[in-house]
N, C-alpha and C positions, 0 to 999 in steps of 0.2 A: 834245789840244788846241793851238792855235796861239796864238802872242802874236804880234801885229806891230809891230814897234819903230819907231816915229821920233823921236827922242831932239830935244827943243828946243835942246840944246846945239849943236849942228851942221847944220849948212845942210840945209833942206828937198830930198827928191830934186828932180831933173829934169825927173822925169816920173811916169808913174803906176807906183809901187814902194815898197816898204819899204825902208829900212836895213837891216831885220835880221827874220829868223822865228824864234822859239823854238818847239823842238818837245816836249811833254813827253814826259815819260819813260813807258815801253811803249807807245808809239807806233809802226803800220807804215812804213815807209818804202817808196817806189817809185822808180827810175830809171830813167827813159827815157833811152834813146837819143835824140842827134840825130836830130831829123825833118827829111825834105828836100821840097823843094815839086814830088812827084810822085804823080799819082792810083794808082790800083788798075789802073788802063790804061794806066800809063806816057807820061801826057800829062804833059808840063810846062810852065805856063803861062808867059806870055814876063815878065808883070808880077811885081815883088818883092811888092806884097798879095796877089796871088791865090796864089804861091807861099808865104807866109806863111799866111794860110789853111789851105793846104791844112798846114804844118807840124802846124800847131794841132789841123787834127781828126784826124790822126794821133794824137797827144798827146793826144787826148779819148776817143781809141779805144782806148789803154792806158790810159787813168785807168777806163775805163768795164768792162776786163775786169778790172782788178783792186781793182772795189766803191768806186771814189772818182770824183770830179768836180772839174772845174776850180778848186772853193772849196779843196780841199787842196792845191793847189799851193804851195809854201811856196820855190820859187827856180827862176826861167828863167835859162837861158844862151843868147845866141844872136848868129848868126855872120853878118854882113853882106859882101858884099865892093864896097862902096863908100858911101863917105858920101850919096848921093845916092839911097840905097834905103832912110833910117833914117824916111821920111814916112809908106811905103807899110809897113813891118814893125810902125810903130808903131801905125797903123789899124788893121791886123789884132790887134795885141797886144791894144789897149786895144776893141777889141771882144771878145776873147775870155776878159780875162784878171776874176776877182771882185774884188769887193770886202772886207774891204781887199787890196791889189794883195801879189802875193808881192816875197820881193827881187830885184834882176835884173841882168843884168852885160847888156852888148851890144857887140862888139869886132868893129870892120871887120878883115876877112883878105883874103888874095890869091887864093884861089881855091875851091872844092872839086872832089870827084874829077872831076867833068864840069864843063866850061865851063858848062854851061844854066842851071846852080846858082847862084840868087842869097843864099840864106839856109837857115840849118841852126838850127834849137831844141831844145835838151835842156832838159829839165824833171828838179825832185827835189818829189814828195808825198810826204805824213802825213797818217795818220789814224790816232784812236784808234776803237776797236771800243768 
């Protein structure tokens, strides 16, 4: 079981995320490596929103392989290469995440292994069977 925490004694989140998520004892954990916005055909879309959608599709595939779903995500770590990419990333994220939302960190970085990439997203999921 997951418990999403948004304490009333601190400022509410800036976007759709929880300040913390508690995982109960005995839960399975799935750590999803950083996913990049590239299709199985090696196509990299130009827009950060389209790249982020591919990242989330890859995360969903990993979750499915583990018998999990987006509701099992407890934390997202996302990295974008420019502040201008925040709206596109957040639009894709908000379409993907479940309610209540997971804990989340979003960072601006100088780049990735290939200059075409604008976003990378990793996830931590947990499920009690």
